[in-house]
Structure formats: structure tokens, C-alpha cells
C-alpha positions in Angstrom: 0.5 -0.1 0.5 1.1 3.1 -1.0 1.5 5.3 2.4 1.7 8.5 1.5 -1.7 8.0 -0.4 -4.7 10.2 0.8 -8.6 8.6 -0.5 -11.1 11.2 -0.1 -15.1 12.2 -1.1 -14.9 15.5 -2.6 -17.7 18.2 -4.0 -17.1 20.6 -6.2 -18.6 23.8 -7.4 -17.2 27.3 -8.4 -13.5 27.6 -9.8 -10.9 28.6 -7.0 -8.1 29.4 -9.8 -5.2 27.4 -11.2 -2.7 25.0 -8.9 -0.4 22.2 -9.2 0.7 19.6 -6.3 4.0 17.6 -6.1 1.8 14.0 -6.4 -0.5 12.5 -9.0 -4.1 13.1 -8.2 -6.6 10.9 -9.7 -10.4 11.8 -9.8 -13.2 9.7 -10.9 -16.8 11.1 -11.1 -19.7 10.0 -8.9 -22.3 12.2 -10.2 -23.0 15.7 -12.0 -20.5 17.0 -14.5 -16.6 18.7 -13.4 -15.5 20.6 -15.8 -11.2 20.4 -16.2 -8.6 22.1 -17.5 -5.3 20.3 -17.3 -2.3 21.9 -18.5 -5.2 23.8 -20.9 -6.5 20.7 -22.4 -10.5 20.5 -21.4 -11.8 17.5 -19.7 -14.9 16.5 -18.8 -15.7 14.3 -16.0 -19.2 12.7 -15.8 -19.9 9.8 -13.8 -17.7 6.8 -14.9 -15.1 9.2 -16.2 -11.7 9.9 -14.7 -8.8 11.8 -14.7 -5.4 11.2 -13.4 -3.3 14.7 -13.0 0.9 14.0 -13.1 2.8 15.9 -10.7 3.5 19.8 -11.3 0.4 19.5 -14.2 -1.3 23.0 -13.3 -5.0 22.2 -13.2 -8.3 24.0 -13.1 -12.1 23.1 -12.3 -15.5 23.8 -12.4 -19.3 22.7 -11.9 -22.2 25.1 -12.8 -24.6 22.5 -11.1 -22.1 20.9 -8.4 -20.5 17.2 -8.8 -18.6 14.6 -6.5 -16.0 12.6 -7.4 -13.6 10.3 -5.4 -10.2 11.6 -5.2 -6.8 10.0 -4.3 -4.1 11.8 -4.0 -0.7 9.7 -4.2 3.5 9.4 -4.7 2.9 6.1 -6.5 4.9 6.7 -9.4 2.6 3.6 -11.7 0.5 6.4 -12.1 2.4 8.0 -14.6 1.4 4.7 -16.3 -1.9 4.7 -16.3 -4.2 5.9 -19.4 -6.3 9.0 -19.0 -9.6 6.5 -18.1 -10.0 3.8 -16.0 -9.6 0.4 -18.0 -12.5 -1.7 -16.2 -15.0 1.9 -16.1 -17.8 -0.3 -15.0 -15.7 -1.5 -12.3 -13.8 1.8 -11.1 -17.3 3.3 -10.8 -19.0 0.3 -9.0 -15.8 0.8 -6.8 -16.4 4.1 -6.1 -19.6 4.4 -5.3 -18.9 1.7 -2.8 -15.6 3.6 -1.4 -17.7 7.0 -1.1 -19.9 5.3 0.9 -17.2 3.3 3.4 -15.3 6.4 3.6 -17.7 8.0 6.1 -18.0 4.7 8.4 -16.2 4.7 11.7 -12.7 2.2 11.3 -13.6 2.0 8.0 -10.5 -0.3 5.9 -11.6 1.6 2.7 -8.8 4.5 3.2 -6.5 1.6 3.8 -7.1 -0.8 0.6 -9.0 1.7 -1.3 -6.2 3.3 -3.2 -4.6 -0.3 -4.4 -8.0 -1.4 -5.5 -8.7 1.8 -7.6 -5.1 1.3 -9.1 -6.1 -2.6 -9.9 -9.6 -0.8 -11.7 -7.5 1.5 -13.9 -4.9 -0.2 -14.7 -4.7 -2.1 -17.9 -4.3 -6.0 -17.3 -0.3 -6.1 -18.1 0.4 -2.4 -17.3 1.8 -4.0 -14.0 4.4 -5.7 -16.0 5.4 -3.2 -18.8 9.2 -2.6 -18.6 9.6 1.4 -17.5 12.7 3.0 -19.4 15.7 3.1 -17.4 17.5 6.4 -16.6 21.1 6.0 -16.3 21.6 8.4 -13.7 25.5 8.3 -14.2 24.8 9.1 -17.7 22.5 12.3 -17.0 25.4 13.7 -14.8 27.7 13.5 -16.9 25.3 15.5 -19.7 25.0 17.9 -16.9 28.4 18.7 -15.9 29.2 19.4 -19.2 26.3 22.1 -19.3 27.3 23.8 -15.4 27.0 27.6 -16.9 23.5 26.9 -18.9 20.4 27.6 -16.9 19.1 23.7 -16.7 15.6 22.9 -15.9 13.6 19.9 -15.1 12.5 19.8 -18.7 15.9 19.8 -19.9 17.0 16.5 -17.9 13.3 15.1 -18.7 14.1 15.5 -22.2 17.4 13.6 -21.7 15.9 10.8 -19.8 13.0 10.7 -23.0 10.5 11.2 -20.1 7.5 14.0 -19.6 9.1 16.2 -17.0 6.3 15.3 -14.3 7.4 11.2 -14.7 11.1 12.7 -14.5 10.1 13.9 -11.4 8.6 11.2 -10.2 11.1 9.1 -11.1 13.7 11.2 -9.6 12.1 11.1 -6.4 11.7 7.5 -6.6 14.7 6.4 -7.6 16.9 9.0 -5.8 14.9 10.0 -2.8 15.7 14.3 -4.2 13.3 16.3 -6.4 14.9 17.2 -9.8 16.1 19.8 -8.7 17.8 18.8 -5.5 19.5 15.9 -7.5 20.7 18.5 -10.1 21.9 20.8 -7.1 24.1 17.8 -5.5 25.7 17.5 -9.2 26.8 20.6 -9.3 27.9 20.8 -5.9 29.6 17.5 -6.3 31.7 18.5 -9.3 32.3 22.1 -7.6 34.5 19.7 -4.6 36.2 17.8 -6.8 37.2 20.7 -8.6 38.4 22.4 -5.3 40.1 19.4 -3.9 42.4 19.4 -7.1 43.1 22.9 -6.3 41.3 24.7 -8.9 40.6 28.7 -7.5 37.6 29.2 -6.1 36.7 31.7 -8.3 37.6 29.2 -11.6 35.4 26.7 -9.6 32.3 29.2 -9.7 32.6 30.2 -13.2 32.8 26.7 -14.2 30.4 25.6 -12.3 28.0 28.4 -12.9 27.4 29.5 -9.5 27.1 33.9 -9.8 30.3 34.5 -7.8 33.0 32.9 -5.8 30.9 33.7 -2.3 27.7 31.9 -3.6 29.4 29.0 -3.9 31.6 29.1 -0.8 28.0 29.2 0.9 26.7 26.4 -1.5 29.4 24.7 0.1 29.0 25.2 3.7 25.4 24.9 3.9 26.0 21.6 2.5 28.5 20.7 4.8 26.5 21.6 7.8 25.0 18.7 10.1 21.0 17.8 9.2 
């Protein structure tokens, strides 16, 4: 079970403005119609319709007449390989209706087992066995090390790994335990330390590694060395 998963029943109405999450958000319609806009793409969620919003994707919603959805907030990266809609829509809708009732009961097991049951209903039968594209972290680090003077972004790293930015961000956190930008900063500091250990002057290390000044590099090295 995904220990960071949160399953809830939500009522939607007027729009509150666009926002984004650092986790996956899975919506499954129960009743009414929810109008969604995800990264500029419109979606319509009625009863039995679903949507997977990936980490970092900006989205907005509105329901003129009101709607209810079962919502799963989860960090489980396997959702990146799921389709936009449940593979078994009737099973998913029946499950959502059951969970929406069970969530209101005291000591219910719905919140505990619901996320995995919902994933099982959503996935294609062979999706769990589909191989994922391997990220060569050493090669990616070498690629970044040759470009420290450029303003590298998560999208740049994702393109090198042949993944979408949201997929790369989820895989980075899953496989390295750090966000994509944290990983990038760690690679930059690692090379800066190696250059300093080889006797290179602080000013030259700062220039080569893309820091705005020697003092900025020194401060970054000092922060990394502090116990946490």
C-alpha cells in the first residue's frame, strides 16, 4: 500500500483558480459534471469518467451545477503508466460508489485498501508488467556536468531521459530520494568539490560550475557541509 496515499470524497462547484501538486491526483466522477482544464487541455468528468493529473501539471476545475468525485492523492509513480481513464470503467465506478459510502464509516478499511483497489481497476491487465524506460543517472550527470553554465531545467533533464517533465520528476524522487532540482544541485556541488580538491581556485570553480560568484559557491558548499 502507498503510505502517502489519501482517499477522499469531494464536492466541486465554482472555480478557485489554477494550481498544481507535487503528487499524482486521480479523480473518478460519481455524479454531476466536472469541467477540468489540465495544462490547457479541457476534460469533462461525468459519472464513471476519470482523470490522472501528474505532478506539476497546472489544473483548474468548475462545476456549474455541482459534482462529486472520489479523489486519490498519491505519490505512487506507477500512476504515470496508467491511462487517462480507467481500463475497467464499470468496475471503477462501482468501486468508487462503494468507497464513497465506506469512507464515512468509523474504522473503515476503505481508506487503507481503497488506493490499491482503485489502481487495480484503472490499470490495463498487463500495465503492471510493462517495462519502464531506464534512467542512466551516471550518463545524465555527465551530460549536466558539461553544461553548468547553462540554466538547466527539469524539462532539459527529462528530455535527455526521454520522459515528460512530470514523469522524470516522479522517477527522480522515487529512485534518488530527491526532487529533480535537488538532484541537479547535488551534482553541481559534487563537481565543484572535486575541482576544489584538485586545487582549482574558488573563483574558477564558481565560473565553471555556473555560480554567480565565488561567495555564492562558498555559501552553497558550507550549507551542504552543515549537519542536518
